[in-house]
N, CA, C and O atoms as a Maestro MAE file, in Angstrom:
{
 s_m_m2io_version
 :::
 2.0.0
}

f_m_ct {
 s_m_title
 :::
 protein
 m_atom[316] {
  # First column is atom index #
  i_m_mmod_type
  r_m_x_coord
  r_m_y_coord
  r_m_z_coord
  i_m_residue_number
  s_m_chain_name
  s_m_pdb_residue_name
  s_m_pdb_atom_name
  i_m_atomic_number
  :::
  1 25 52.215 60.651 117.728 1 A "MET " " N  " 7
  2 3 53.593 60.644 117.350 1 A "MET " " CA " 6
  3 2 53.983 59.260 116.840 1 A "MET " " C  " 6
  4 15 54.556 58.448 117.567 1 A "MET " " O  " 8
  5 25 53.665 59.020 115.601 2 A "TYR " " N  " 7
  6 3 53.830 57.698 115.003 2 A "TYR " " CA " 6
  7 2 55.282 57.214 115.033 2 A "TYR " " C  " 6
  8 15 55.570 56.134 115.549 2 A "TYR " " O  " 8
  9 25 56.175 58.004 114.487 3 A "TYR " " N  " 7
  10 3 57.564 57.554 114.358 3 A "TYR " " CA " 6
  11 2 58.250 57.417 115.717 3 A "TYR " " C  " 6
  12 15 59.152 56.595 115.884 3 A "TYR " " O  " 8
  13 25 57.827 58.208 116.663 4 A "ARG " " N  " 7
  14 3 58.381 58.100 118.013 4 A "ARG " " CA " 6
  15 2 57.993 56.759 118.632 4 A "ARG " " C  " 6
  16 15 58.833 56.072 119.214 4 A "ARG " " O  " 8
  17 25 56.730 56.394 118.506 5 A "GLU " " N  " 7
  18 3 56.240 55.138 119.081 5 A "GLU " " CA " 6
  19 2 56.774 53.910 118.362 5 A "GLU " " C  " 6
  20 15 57.131 52.921 119.003 5 A "GLU " " O  " 8
  21 25 56.834 53.963 117.026 6 A "HIS " " N  " 7
  22 3 57.169 52.778 116.241 6 A "HIS " " CA " 6
  23 2 58.644 52.619 115.900 6 A "HIS " " C  " 6
  24 15 59.113 51.499 115.697 6 A "HIS " " O  " 8
  25 25 59.377 53.722 115.837 7 A "ALA " " N  " 7
  26 3 60.776 53.626 115.413 7 A "ALA " " CA " 6
  27 2 61.749 54.279 116.394 7 A "ALA " " C  " 6
  28 15 62.963 54.223 116.197 7 A "ALA " " O  " 8
  29 25 61.224 54.887 117.435 8 A "GLY " " N  " 7
  30 3 62.094 55.508 118.418 8 A "GLY " " CA " 6
  31 2 62.667 56.849 118.005 8 A "GLY " " C  " 6
  32 15 63.572 57.361 118.664 8 A "GLY " " O  " 8
  33 25 62.154 57.433 116.919 9 A "PHE " " N  " 7
  34 3 62.638 58.743 116.488 9 A "PHE " " CA " 6
  35 2 62.069 59.813 117.406 9 A "PHE " " C  " 6
  36 15 61.000 59.631 117.988 9 A "PHE " " O  " 8
  37 25 62.773 60.918 117.537 10 A "GLY " " N  " 7
  38 3 62.359 61.982 118.440 10 A "GLY " " CA " 6
  39 2 61.435 62.999 117.805 10 A "GLY " " C  " 6
  40 15 61.033 62.871 116.649 10 A "GLY " " O  " 8
  41 25 61.114 64.000 118.582 11 A "LEU " " N  " 7
  42 3 60.199 65.047 118.140 11 A "LEU " " CA " 6
  43 2 60.765 65.864 116.985 11 A "LEU " " C  " 6
  44 15 60.001 66.372 116.165 11 A "LEU " " O  " 8
  45 25 62.074 66.001 116.904 12 A "ILE " " N  " 7
  46 3 62.670 66.749 115.790 12 A "ILE " " CA " 6
  47 2 62.343 66.057 114.470 12 A "ILE " " C  " 6
  48 15 62.009 66.719 113.487 12 A "ILE " " O  " 8
  49 25 62.437 64.730 114.443 13 A "PHE " " N  " 7
  50 3 62.094 63.992 113.224 13 A "PHE " " CA " 6
  51 2 60.614 64.154 112.903 13 A "PHE " " C  " 6
  52 15 60.258 64.382 111.746 13 A "PHE " " O  " 8
  53 25 59.744 64.041 113.908 14 A "GLU " " N  " 7
  54 3 58.300 64.208 113.700 14 A "GLU " " CA " 6
  55 2 58.007 65.589 113.116 14 A "GLU " " C  " 6
  56 15 57.201 65.716 112.195 14 A "GLU " " O  " 8
  57 25 58.654 66.612 113.645 15 A "ALA " " N  " 7
  58 3 58.446 67.973 113.153 15 A "ALA " " CA " 6
  59 2 58.932 68.118 111.719 15 A "ALA " " C  " 6
  60 15 58.304 68.807 110.916 15 A "ALA " " O  " 8
  61 25 60.040 67.477 111.396 16 A "ARG " " N  " 7
  62 3 60.570 67.549 110.027 16 A "ARG " " CA " 6
  63 2 59.603 66.903 109.036 16 A "ARG " " C  " 6
  64 15 59.352 67.452 107.963 16 A "ARG " " O  " 8
  65 25 59.064 65.746 109.393 17 A "VAL " " N  " 7
  66 3 58.092 65.081 108.525 17 A "VAL " " CA " 6
  67 2 56.880 65.988 108.311 17 A "VAL " " C  " 6
  68 15 56.430 66.167 107.180 17 A "VAL " " O  " 8
  69 25 56.356 66.555 109.388 18 A "ALA " " N  " 7
  70 3 55.187 67.428 109.290 18 A "ALA " " CA " 6
  71 2 55.471 68.657 108.431 18 A "ALA " " C  " 6
  72 15 54.636 69.051 107.616 18 A "ALA " " O  " 8
  73 25 56.633 69.258 108.607 19 A "THR " " N  " 7
  74 3 57.006 70.450 107.842 19 A "THR " " CA " 6
  75 2 57.150 70.122 106.363 19 A "THR " " C  " 6
  76 15 56.635 70.852 105.516 19 A "THR " " O  " 8
  77 25 57.844 69.034 106.043 20 A "GLU " " N  " 7
  78 3 58.052 68.666 104.643 20 A "GLU " " CA " 6
  79 2 56.736 68.289 103.966 20 A "GLU " " C  " 6
  80 15 56.528 68.620 102.799 20 A "GLU " " O  " 8
  81 25 55.857 67.610 104.671 21 A "LEU " " N  " 7
  82 3 54.557 67.262 104.094 21 A "LEU " " CA " 6
  83 2 53.726 68.522 103.839 21 A "LEU " " C  " 6
  84 15 53.071 68.627 102.802 21 A "LEU " " O  " 8
  85 25 53.744 69.468 104.765 22 A "ALA " " N  " 7
  86 3 53.018 70.729 104.583 22 A "ALA " " CA " 6
  87 2 53.561 71.502 103.381 22 A "ALA " " C  " 6
  88 15 52.786 72.059 102.602 22 A "ALA " " O  " 8
  89 25 54.883 71.541 103.225 23 A "GLU " " N  " 7
  90 3 55.488 72.219 102.073 23 A "GLU " " CA " 6
  91 2 55.067 71.546 100.774 23 A "GLU " " C  " 6
  92 15 54.769 72.221 99.789 23 A "GLU " " O  " 8
  93 25 55.042 70.205 100.774 24 A "PHE " " N  " 7
  94 3 54.626 69.478 99.587 24 A "PHE " " CA " 6
  95 2 53.181 69.824 99.219 24 A "PHE " " C  " 6
  96 15 52.885 70.085 98.052 24 A "PHE " " O  " 8
  97 25 52.295 69.828 100.191 25 A "VAL " " N  " 7
  98 3 50.876 70.112 99.934 25 A "VAL " " CA " 6
  99 2 50.711 71.506 99.343 25 A "VAL " " C  " 6
  100 15 49.878 71.701 98.458 25 A "VAL " " O  " 8
  101 25 51.482 72.475 99.813 26 A "ARG " " N  " 7
  102 3 51.392 73.844 99.279 26 A "ARG " " CA " 6
  103 2 51.802 73.927 97.814 26 A "ARG " " C  " 6
  104 15 51.244 74.728 97.064 26 A "ARG " " O  " 8
  105 25 52.773 73.109 97.394 27 A "ARG " " N  " 7
  106 3 53.274 73.208 96.010 27 A "ARG " " CA " 6
  107 2 52.800 72.065 95.117 27 A "ARG " " C  " 6
  108 15 53.221 71.961 93.965 27 A "ARG " " O  " 8
  109 25 51.947 71.229 95.630 28 A "CYS " " N  " 7
  110 3 51.497 70.045 94.889 28 A "CYS " " CA " 6
  111 2 50.902 70.430 93.531 28 A "CYS " " C  " 6
  112 15 50.050 71.314 93.437 28 A "CYS " " O  " 8
  113 25 51.366 69.755 92.500 29 A "ASP " " N  " 7
  114 3 50.905 69.978 91.125 29 A "ASP " " CA " 6
  115 2 50.326 68.659 90.630 29 A "ASP " " C  " 6
  116 15 51.059 67.679 90.489 29 A "ASP " " O  " 8
  117 25 49.037 68.619 90.368 30 A "ARG " " N  " 7
  118 3 48.372 67.374 89.970 30 A "ARG " " CA " 6
  119 2 48.951 66.769 88.686 30 A "ARG " " C  " 6
  120 15 48.777 65.576 88.435 30 A "ARG " " O  " 8
  121 25 49.627 67.566 87.884 31 A "ALA " " N  " 7
  122 3 50.200 67.054 86.645 31 A "ALA " " CA " 6
  123 2 51.456 66.209 86.886 31 A "ALA " " C  " 6
  124 15 51.846 65.421 86.024 31 A "ALA " " O  " 8
  125 25 52.088 66.369 88.052 32 A "ARG " " N  " 7
  126 3 53.339 65.644 88.292 32 A "ARG " " CA " 6
  127 2 53.398 64.926 89.639 32 A "ARG " " C  " 6
  128 15 54.209 64.017 89.818 32 A "ARG " " O  " 8
  129 25 52.557 65.319 90.579 33 A "ASP " " N  " 7
  130 3 52.591 64.788 91.941 33 A "ASP " " CA " 6
  131 2 51.327 63.981 92.216 33 A "ASP " " C  " 6
  132 15 50.327 64.107 91.509 33 A "ASP " " O  " 8
  133 25 51.387 63.161 93.241 34 A "GLY " " N  " 7
  134 3 50.195 62.415 93.620 34 A "GLY " " CA " 6
  135 2 50.169 62.074 95.089 34 A "GLY " " C  " 6
  136 15 51.203 61.799 95.697 34 A "GLY " " O  " 8
  137 25 48.971 62.094 95.658 35 A "ILE " " N  " 7
  138 3 48.740 61.673 97.031 35 A "ILE " " CA " 6
  139 2 47.605 60.657 96.991 35 A "ILE " " C  " 6
  140 15 46.508 60.948 96.514 35 A "ILE " " O  " 8
  141 25 47.886 59.464 97.500 36 A "TRP " " N  " 7
  142 3 46.863 58.421 97.546 36 A "TRP " " CA " 6
  143 2 46.671 57.976 98.984 36 A "TRP " " C  " 6
  144 15 47.635 57.786 99.727 36 A "TRP " " O  " 8
  145 25 45.420 57.813 99.361 37 A "LEU " " N  " 7
  146 3 45.081 57.357 100.700 37 A "LEU " " CA " 6
  147 2 44.339 56.037 100.601 37 A "LEU " " C  " 6
  148 15 43.529 55.842 99.695 37 A "LEU " " O  " 8
  149 25 44.609 55.145 101.513 38 A "LEU " " N  " 7
  150 3 43.879 53.885 101.619 38 A "LEU " " CA " 6
  151 2 42.870 54.051 102.744 38 A "LEU " " C  " 6
  152 15 43.242 54.206 103.907 38 A "LEU " " O  " 8
  153 25 41.588 54.017 102.390 39 A "LEU " " N  " 7
  154 3 40.520 54.203 103.367 39 A "LEU " " CA " 6
  155 2 39.850 52.870 103.668 39 A "LEU " " C  " 6
  156 15 39.646 52.045 102.777 39 A "LEU " " O  " 8
  157 25 39.513 52.676 104.928 40 A "SER " " N  " 7
  158 3 38.788 51.489 105.352 40 A "SER " " CA " 6
  159 2 37.791 51.905 106.422 40 A "SER " " C  " 6
  160 15 38.180 52.384 107.487 40 A "SER " " O  " 8
  161 25 36.529 51.725 106.144 41 A "VAL " " N  " 7
  162 3 35.446 52.076 107.060 41 A "VAL " " CA " 6
  163 2 35.598 53.527 107.543 41 A "VAL " " C  " 6
  164 15 35.478 53.817 108.734 41 A "VAL " " O  " 8
  165 25 35.864 54.423 106.595 42 A "GLY " " N  " 7
  166 3 35.961 55.839 106.895 42 A "GLY " " CA " 6
  167 2 37.230 56.286 107.593 42 A "GLY " " C  " 6
  168 15 37.339 57.450 107.979 42 A "GLY " " O  " 8
  169 25 38.188 55.395 107.763 43 A "ARG " " N  " 7
  170 3 39.461 55.739 108.412 43 A "ARG " " CA " 6
  171 2 40.597 55.678 107.402 43 A "ARG " " C  " 6
  172 15 40.611 54.815 106.524 43 A "ARG " " O  " 8
  173 25 41.537 56.586 107.527 44 A "ILE " " N  " 7
  174 3 42.755 56.524 106.712 44 A "ILE " " CA " 6
  175 2 43.642 55.459 107.320 44 A "ILE " " C  " 6
  176 15 44.050 55.566 108.476 44 A "ILE " " O  " 8
  177 25 43.947 54.415 106.531 45 A "GLU " " N  " 7
  178 3 44.770 53.308 107.005 45 A "GLU " " CA " 6
  179 2 46.134 53.272 106.334 45 A "GLU " " C  " 6
  180 15 47.002 52.490 106.723 45 A "GLU " " O  " 8
  181 25 46.323 54.116 105.327 46 A "GLY " " N  " 7
  182 3 47.614 54.151 104.664 46 A "GLY " " CA " 6
  183 2 47.695 55.321 103.709 46 A "GLY " " C  " 6
  184 15 46.684 55.915 103.335 46 A "GLY " " O  " 8
  185 25 48.920 55.640 103.322 47 A "SER " " N  " 7
  186 3 49.121 56.718 102.349 47 A "SER " " CA " 6
  187 2 50.424 56.497 101.599 47 A "SER " " C  " 6
  188 15 51.349 55.836 102.071 47 A "SER " " O  " 8
  189 25 50.451 57.073 100.430 48 A "VAL " " N  " 7
  190 3 51.670 57.090 99.625 48 A "VAL " " CA " 6
  191 2 51.660 58.392 98.823 48 A "VAL " " C  " 6
  192 15 50.619 58.830 98.334 48 A "VAL " " O  " 8
  193 25 52.841 58.996 98.700 49 A "VAL " " N  " 7
  194 3 52.974 60.245 97.966 49 A "VAL " " CA " 6
  195 2 54.081 60.088 96.939 49 A "VAL " " C  " 6
  196 15 55.153 59.564 97.241 49 A "VAL " " O  " 8
  197 25 53.814 60.545 95.726 50 A "ILE " " N  " 7
  198 3 54.847 60.658 94.697 50 A "ILE " " CA " 6
  199 2 55.114 62.142 94.508 50 A "ILE " " C  " 6
  200 15 54.222 62.908 94.144 50 A "ILE " " O  " 8
  201 25 56.346 62.530 94.760 51 A "ASP " " N  " 7
  202 3 56.783 63.917 94.615 51 A "ASP " " CA " 6
  203 2 57.552 64.008 93.309 51 A "ASP " " C  " 6
  204 15 58.686 63.537 93.209 51 A "ASP " " O  " 8
  205 25 56.934 64.610 92.320 52 A "GLY " " N  " 7
  206 3 57.527 64.689 90.991 52 A "GLY " " CA " 6
  207 2 58.204 66.009 90.693 52 A "GLY " " C  " 6
  208 15 58.454 66.313 89.527 52 A "GLY " " O  " 8
  209 25 58.509 66.802 91.704 53 A "ALA " " N  " 7
  210 3 59.105 68.120 91.484 53 A "ALA " " CA " 6
  211 2 60.410 68.043 90.690 53 A "ALA " " C  " 6
  212 15 60.716 68.955 89.921 53 A "ALA " " O  " 8
  213 25 61.181 66.969 90.865 54 A "ASP " " N  " 7
  214 3 62.449 66.827 90.140 54 A "ASP " " CA " 6
  215 2 62.406 65.624 89.199 54 A "ASP " " C  " 6
  216 15 63.433 65.000 88.934 54 A "ASP " " O  " 8
  217 25 61.226 65.308 88.703 55 A "ALA " " N  " 7
  218 3 61.061 64.127 87.846 55 A "ALA " " CA " 6
  219 2 61.905 64.214 86.583 55 A "ALA " " C  " 6
  220 15 62.412 63.194 86.117 55 A "ALA " " O  " 8
  221 25 62.064 65.388 86.025 56 A "GLN " " N  " 7
  222 3 62.846 65.544 84.794 56 A "GLN " " CA " 6
  223 2 64.348 65.466 85.053 56 A "GLN " " C  " 6
  224 15 65.114 65.162 84.139 56 A "GLN " " O  " 8
  225 25 64.771 65.731 86.262 57 A "GLY " " N  " 7
  226 3 66.192 65.692 86.622 57 A "GLY " " CA " 6
  227 2 66.553 64.371 87.277 57 A "GLY " " C  " 6
  228 15 66.834 63.383 86.599 57 A "GLY " " O  " 8
  229 25 66.541 64.365 88.582 58 A "ALA " " N  " 7
  230 3 66.934 63.178 89.357 58 A "ALA " " CA " 6
  231 2 65.841 62.116 89.405 58 A "ALA " " C  " 6
  232 15 66.108 60.966 89.753 58 A "ALA " " O  " 8
  233 25 64.630 62.489 89.062 59 A "GLY " " N  " 7
  234 3 63.511 61.546 89.080 59 A "GLY " " CA " 6
  235 2 62.530 61.852 90.197 59 A "GLY " " C  " 6
  236 15 62.827 62.623 91.109 59 A "GLY " " O  " 8
  237 25 61.374 61.247 90.115 60 A "ALA " " N  " 7
  238 3 60.344 61.435 91.127 60 A "ALA " " CA " 6
  239 2 60.747 60.698 92.409 60 A "ALA " " C  " 6
  240 15 61.553 59.768 92.371 60 A "ALA " " O  " 8
  241 25 60.187 61.116 93.525 61 A "ASN " " N  " 7
  242 3 60.492 60.512 94.816 61 A "ASN " " CA " 6
  243 2 59.249 59.906 95.445 61 A "ASN " " C  " 6
  244 15 58.174 60.505 95.425 61 A "ASN " " O  " 8
  245 25 59.406 58.722 95.998 62 A "LEU " " N  " 7
  246 3 58.371 58.093 96.801 62 A "LEU " " CA " 6
  247 2 58.526 58.651 98.214 62 A "LEU " " C  " 6
  248 15 59.590 58.527 98.819 62 A "LEU " " O  " 8
  249 25 57.461 59.268 98.741 63 A "ARG " " N  " 7
  250 3 57.534 59.910 100.057 63 A "ARG " " CA " 6
  251 2 56.344 59.490 100.903 63 A "ARG " " C  " 6
  252 15 55.293 59.147 100.362 63 A "ARG " " O  " 8
  253 25 56.490 59.513 102.198 64 A "TRP " " N  " 7
  254 3 55.403 59.304 103.155 64 A "TRP " " CA " 6
  255 2 54.575 58.057 102.841 64 A "TRP " " C  " 6
  256 15 53.346 58.103 102.794 64 A "TRP " " O  " 8
  257 25 55.264 56.964 102.631 65 A "PHE " " N  " 7
  258 3 54.657 55.659 102.364 65 A "PHE " " CA " 6
  259 2 54.472 54.980 103.714 65 A "PHE " " C  " 6
  260 15 55.449 54.579 104.347 65 A "PHE " " O  " 8
  261 25 53.235 54.850 104.152 66 A "ILE " " N  " 7
  262 3 52.988 54.330 105.493 66 A "ILE " " CA " 6
  263 2 51.627 53.640 105.543 66 A "ILE " " C  " 6
  264 15 50.670 54.073 104.901 66 A "ILE " " O  " 8
  265 25 51.562 52.567 106.310 67 A "PHE " " N  " 7
  266 3 50.309 51.844 106.522 67 A "PHE " " CA " 6
  267 2 50.085 51.631 108.008 67 A "PHE " " C  " 6
  268 15 51.031 51.590 108.794 67 A "PHE " " O  " 8
  269 25 48.826 51.499 108.378 68 A "SER " " N  " 7
  270 3 48.503 51.225 109.781 68 A "SER " " CA " 6
  271 2 49.025 49.845 110.165 68 A "SER " " C  " 6
  272 15 49.294 49.005 109.306 68 A "SER " " O  " 8
  273 25 49.162 49.629 111.457 69 A "ASP " " N  " 7
  274 3 49.612 48.327 111.949 69 A "ASP " " CA " 6
  275 2 48.691 47.210 111.472 69 A "ASP " " C  " 6
  276 15 49.157 46.106 111.189 69 A "ASP " " O  " 8
  277 25 47.394 47.482 111.381 70 A "ALA " " N  " 7
  278 3 46.421 46.475 110.968 70 A "ALA " " CA " 6
  279 2 46.652 45.994 109.542 70 A "ALA " " C  " 6
  280 15 46.342 44.846 109.225 70 A "ALA " " O  " 8
  281 25 47.188 46.846 108.680 71 A "LEU " " N  " 7
  282 3 47.384 46.485 107.270 71 A "LEU " " CA " 6
  283 2 48.802 46.075 106.935 71 A "LEU " " C  " 6
  284 15 49.041 45.512 105.866 71 A "LEU " " O  " 8
  285 25 49.748 46.342 107.822 72 A "ARG " " N  " 7
  286 3 51.129 46.002 107.556 72 A "ARG " " CA " 6
  287 2 51.265 44.491 107.364 72 A "ARG " " C  " 6
  288 15 50.789 43.714 108.191 72 A "ARG " " O  " 8
  289 25 51.912 44.077 106.280 73 A "GLY " " N  " 7
  290 3 52.130 42.668 106.009 73 A "GLY " " CA " 6
  291 2 50.981 41.963 105.316 73 A "GLY " " C  " 6
  292 15 51.021 40.746 105.136 73 A "GLY " " O  " 8
  293 25 49.939 42.717 104.917 74 A "THR " " N  " 7
  294 3 48.788 42.097 104.266 74 A "THR " " CA " 6
  295 2 48.844 42.199 102.737 74 A "THR " " C  " 6
  296 15 47.932 41.729 102.058 74 A "THR " " O  " 8
  297 25 49.903 42.808 102.189 75 A "GLY " " N  " 7
  298 3 50.052 42.867 100.744 75 A "GLY " " CA " 6
  299 2 49.597 44.156 100.081 75 A "GLY " " C  " 6
  300 15 49.747 44.291 98.867 75 A "GLY " " O  " 8
  301 25 49.046 45.111 100.829 76 A "TRP " " N  " 7
  302 3 48.575 46.348 100.223 76 A "TRP " " CA " 6
  303 2 49.690 47.160 99.582 76 A "TRP " " C  " 6
  304 15 49.431 47.864 98.606 76 A "TRP " " O  " 8
  305 25 50.875 47.098 100.067 77 A "GLY " " N  " 7
  306 3 51.968 47.868 99.510 77 A "GLY " " CA " 6
  307 2 52.643 47.210 98.316 77 A "GLY " " C  " 6
  308 15 53.608 47.756 97.780 77 A "GLY " " O  " 8
  309 25 52.161 46.056 97.892 78 A "THR " " N  " 7
  310 3 52.807 45.334 96.798 78 A "THR " " CA " 6
  311 2 52.037 45.428 95.492 78 A "THR " " C  " 6
  312 15 52.543 44.996 94.456 78 A "THR " " O  " 8
  313 25 50.847 45.971 95.509 79 A "SER " " N  " 7
  314 3 50.076 46.032 94.256 79 A "SER " " CA " 6
  315 2 49.557 47.405 93.972 79 A "SER " " C  " 6
  316 15 48.892 47.617 92.958 79 A "SER " " O  " 8
  :::
 }
 m_bond[315] {
  # First column is bond index #
  i_m_from
  i_m_to
  i_m_order
  :::
  1 1 2 1
  2 2 3 1
  3 3 4 2
  4 3 5 1
  5 5 6 1
  6 6 7 1
  7 7 8 2
  8 7 9 1
  9 9 10 1
  10 10 11 1
  11 11 12 2
  12 11 13 1
  13 13 14 1
  14 14 15 1
  15 15 16 2
  16 15 17 1
  17 17 18 1
  18 18 19 1
  19 19 20 2
  20 19 21 1
  21 21 22 1
  22 22 23 1
  23 23 24 2
  24 23 25 1
  25 25 26 1
  26 26 27 1
  27 27 28 2
  28 27 29 1
  29 29 30 1
  30 30 31 1
  31 31 32 2
  32 31 33 1
  33 33 34 1
  34 34 35 1
  35 35 36 2
  36 35 37 1
  37 37 38 1
  38 38 39 1
  39 39 40 2
  40 39 41 1
  41 41 42 1
  42 42 43 1
  43 43 44 2
  44 43 45 1
  45 45 46 1
  46 46 47 1
  47 47 48 2
  48 47 49 1
  49 49 50 1
  50 50 51 1
  51 51 52 2
  52 51 53 1
  53 53 54 1
  54 54 55 1
  55 55 56 2
  56 55 57 1
  57 57 58 1
  58 58 59 1
  59 59 60 2
  60 59 61 1
  61 61 62 1
  62 62 63 1
  63 63 64 2
  64 63 65 1
  65 65 66 1
  66 66 67 1
  67 67 68 2
  68 67 69 1
  69 69 70 1
  70 70 71 1
  71 71 72 2
  72 71 73 1
  73 73 74 1
  74 74 75 1
  75 75 76 2
  76 75 77 1
  77 77 78 1
  78 78 79 1
  79 79 80 2
  80 79 81 1
  81 81 82 1
  82 82 83 1
  83 83 84 2
  84 83 85 1
  85 85 86 1
  86 86 87 1
  87 87 88 2
  88 87 89 1
  89 89 90 1
  90 90 91 1
  91 91 92 2
  92 91 93 1
  93 93 94 1
  94 94 95 1
  95 95 96 2
  96 95 97 1
  97 97 98 1
  98 98 99 1
  99 99 100 2
  100 99 101 1
  101 101 102 1
  102 102 103 1
  103 103 104 2
  104 103 105 1
  105 105 106 1
  106 106 107 1
  107 107 108 2
  108 107 109 1
  109 109 110 1
  110 110 111 1
  111 111 112 2
  112 111 113 1
  113 113 114 1
  114 114 115 1
  115 115 116 2
  116 115 117 1
  117 117 118 1
  118 118 119 1
  119 119 120 2
  120 119 121 1
  121 121 122 1
  122 122 123 1
  123 123 124 2
  124 123 125 1
  125 125 126 1
  126 126 127 1
  127 127 128 2
  128 127 129 1
  129 129 130 1
  130 130 131 1
  131 131 132 2
  132 131 133 1
  133 133 134 1
  134 134 135 1
  135 135 136 2
  136 135 137 1
  137 137 138 1
  138 138 139 1
  139 139 140 2
  140 139 141 1
  141 141 142 1
  142 142 143 1
  143 143 144 2
  144 143 145 1
  145 145 146 1
  146 146 147 1
  147 147 148 2
  148 147 149 1
  149 149 150 1
  150 150 151 1
  151 151 152 2
  152 151 153 1
  153 153 154 1
  154 154 155 1
  155 155 156 2
  156 155 157 1
  157 157 158 1
  158 158 159 1
  159 159 160 2
  160 159 161 1
  161 161 162 1
  162 162 163 1
  163 163 164 2
  164 163 165 1
  165 165 166 1
  166 166 167 1
  167 167 168 2
  168 167 169 1
  169 169 170 1
  170 170 171 1
  171 171 172 2
  172 171 173 1
  173 173 174 1
  174 174 175 1
  175 175 176 2
  176 175 177 1
  177 177 178 1
  178 178 179 1
  179 179 180 2
  180 179 181 1
  181 181 182 1
  182 182 183 1
  183 183 184 2
  184 183 185 1
  185 185 186 1
  186 186 187 1
  187 187 188 2
  188 187 189 1
  189 189 190 1
  190 190 191 1
  191 191 192 2
  192 191 193 1
  193 193 194 1
  194 194 195 1
  195 195 196 2
  196 195 197 1
  197 197 198 1
  198 198 199 1
  199 199 200 2
  200 199 201 1
  201 201 202 1
  202 202 203 1
  203 203 204 2
  204 203 205 1
  205 205 206 1
  206 206 207 1
  207 207 208 2
  208 207 209 1
  209 209 210 1
  210 210 211 1
  211 211 212 2
  212 211 213 1
  213 213 214 1
  214 214 215 1
  215 215 216 2
  216 215 217 1
  217 217 218 1
  218 218 219 1
  219 219 220 2
  220 219 221 1
  221 221 222 1
  222 222 223 1
  223 223 224 2
  224 223 225 1
  225 225 226 1
  226 226 227 1
  227 227 228 2
  228 227 229 1
  229 229 230 1
  230 230 231 1
  231 231 232 2
  232 231 233 1
  233 233 234 1
  234 234 235 1
  235 235 236 2
  236 235 237 1
  237 237 238 1
  238 238 239 1
  239 239 240 2
  240 239 241 1
  241 241 242 1
  242 242 243 1
  243 243 244 2
  244 243 245 1
  245 245 246 1
  246 246 247 1
  247 247 248 2
  248 247 249 1
  249 249 250 1
  250 250 251 1
  251 251 252 2
  252 251 253 1
  253 253 254 1
  254 254 255 1
  255 255 256 2
  256 255 257 1
  257 257 258 1
  258 258 259 1
  259 259 260 2
  260 259 261 1
  261 261 262 1
  262 262 263 1
  263 263 264 2
  264 263 265 1
  265 265 266 1
  266 266 267 1
  267 267 268 2
  268 267 269 1
  269 269 270 1
  270 270 271 1
  271 271 272 2
  272 271 273 1
  273 273 274 1
  274 274 275 1
  275 275 276 2
  276 275 277 1
  277 277 278 1
  278 278 279 1
  279 279 280 2
  280 279 281 1
  281 281 282 1
  282 282 283 1
  283 283 284 2
  284 283 285 1
  285 285 286 1
  286 286 287 1
  287 287 288 2
  288 287 289 1
  289 289 290 1
  290 290 291 1
  291 291 292 2
  292 291 293 1
  293 293 294 1
  294 294 295 1
  295 295 296 2
  296 295 297 1
  297 297 298 1
  298 298 299 1
  299 299 300 2
  300 299 301 1
  301 301 302 1
  302 302 303 1
  303 303 304 2
  304 303 305 1
  305 305 306 1
  306 306 307 1
  307 307 308 2
  308 307 309 1
  309 309 310 1
  310 310 311 1
  311 311 312 2
  312 311 313 1
  313 313 314 1
  314 314 315 1
  315 315 316 2
  :::
 }
}
C-alpha cells in the first residue's frame, strides 16, 4: 500500500488508483497512450503513463508518475 505508507491516504484511494490503472490498461491504444517503466537490476523502480484518450480535446494526461524511494531526487524524472 504505497500511498498509505508514504502519503497517509486510505484504502479507498489505493483502490481508486488500482481501478483507474486497470481501466486504462484495458483501453490502452499504442497510437495515443504510453506506459514506461524504469527497470534496475530486474526490478521496476519507476513508471510514468501518458493517457491520450482526450488528447484532441482537453489534452493528454500525465498519470501514475512514481519512482521508488531509492531513485527519488536523483534526476530520473527530469530527463
